C-alpha positions in Angstrom: 9.0 -55.4 58.2 10.9 -53.3 55.7 14.1 -51.6 56.6 14.4 -47.9 55.7 18.0 -47.3 54.8 17.3 -43.5 55.0 16.3 -43.8 58.7 19.0 -46.4 59.5 21.9 -44.5 58.0 20.9 -41.1 59.2 22.6 -38.1 57.6 25.9 -40.0 56.8 24.9 -40.6 53.2 24.3 -36.9 52.7 27.5 -36.0 54.5 29.5 -38.3 52.3 28.0 -36.8 49.1 28.8 -33.3 50.3 32.3 -34.2 51.4 33.0 -35.8 48.0 31.7 -32.8 46.2 33.9 -30.5 48.3 36.9 -32.7 47.6 36.4 -32.3 43.9 36.1 -28.5 44.3 39.3 -28.3 46.5 41.2 -30.6 44.1 40.2 -28.3 41.3 41.6 -25.3 43.2 44.9 -27.2 43.7 45.0 -28.2 40.1 44.7 -24.5 39.0 47.2 -23.1 41.5 49.4 -21.8 38.7 46.6 -20.6 36.4 46.6 -16.8 36.1 43.3 -15.1 37.2 41.9 -18.4 38.7 39.7 -17.7 41.7 39.6 -20.4 44.4 36.1 -21.6 45.3 34.7 -23.4 48.3 31.3 -23.8 50.0 30.0 -23.6 53.5 29.7 -27.3 54.5 27.5 -26.6 57.6 25.1 -24.5 55.6 24.9 -27.0 52.8 24.4 -29.9 55.1 21.6 -28.2 57.1 19.9 -27.1 53.8 20.1 -30.8 52.6 18.8 -32.2 55.8 16.0 -29.7 56.2 14.8 -30.4 52.6 15.0 -26.8 51.6 15.0 -26.1 47.9 18.2 -24.8 46.6 18.6 -22.8 43.4 19.9 -25.2 40.8 20.5 -25.1 37.1 19.2 -27.7 34.7 21.5 -29.5 32.4 20.2 -30.1 29.0 20.7 -33.4 27.2 21.1 -32.8 23.5 21.6 -36.4 22.6 20.0 -39.6 23.9 23.4 -41.0 24.9 24.1 -38.2 27.4 24.3 -39.1 31.0 21.9 -37.3 33.3 23.7 -34.6 35.3 23.4 -34.3 39.1 24.8 -31.6 41.3 25.0 -31.6 45.1 25.9 -27.9 45.3 24.6 -25.3 43.0 26.6 -22.4 41.6 25.0 -20.1 44.2 26.4 -22.2 47.0 30.0 -21.7 45.8 31.9 -18.9 47.5 35.1 -17.2 46.5 38.1 -17.7 48.9 39.7 -14.5 50.0 43.5 -14.8 49.8 45.7 -13.9 52.8 48.5 -12.9 50.5 47.3 -12.0 47.0 49.4 -13.0 44.0 50.5 -10.7 41.3 48.8 -12.7 38.5 45.4 -12.5 40.2 45.3 -16.2 41.2 43.7 -16.6 44.7 44.7 -20.2 45.3 47.1 -20.5 48.3 48.4 -24.1 48.2 49.0 -24.5 51.9 45.4 -23.4 52.7 43.9 -25.6 50.0 46.0 -28.6 51.2 44.9 -28.0 54.7 41.2 -27.8 53.7 41.5 -30.8 51.5 43.1 -32.9 54.3 40.5 -31.8 56.8 37.8 -32.7 54.4 39.3 -36.1 53.7 39.4 -36.8 57.5 35.8 -35.8 57.7 34.9 -38.1 54.8 36.8 -41.0 56.4 35.0 -40.4 59.7 31.6 -40.3 58.0 32.4 -43.4 56.0 33.5 -45.3 59.2 30.3 -44.3 60.9 28.2 -45.4 57.9 30.1 -48.7 57.7 29.3 -49.2 61.4 25.6 -48.6 60.8 25.6 -51.2 58.0 27.5 -53.7 60.2 24.8 -53.2 62.9 22.1 -53.8 60.4 23.7 -56.9 59.1 24.0 -58.2 62.7 20.3 -57.5 63.2 19.3 -59.2 60.0 21.4 -62.3 60.8 20.0 -62.4 64.3 23.4 -62.6 66.0 
């Protein structure tokens, strides 16, 4: 009898991919905290997760390979999923990154990633126990 990892792991794989994508986005916001006119971006995690789990098509953009050595591109979130963050206290130079809010969002996302990873690890340990017959 074949084991379906998709059924065994549930939605934790999708959650990890979305959390990793969000971590990149939040890190990009933090890296550009001093860039004039930079607009902080984020996406609605709950909406993205429900869209991924329901199998709905999302509007994506295709990456074109102009050489055979290019690596295939893959995106979890499309540009339409990204939202602009509205600053509580706007800066004079037009930058909307507020470091304390971005740090808070990044840490909350990191905790969620760690929790999902721990749950996924537990699922695999359970599968290994079942395979070994312990």
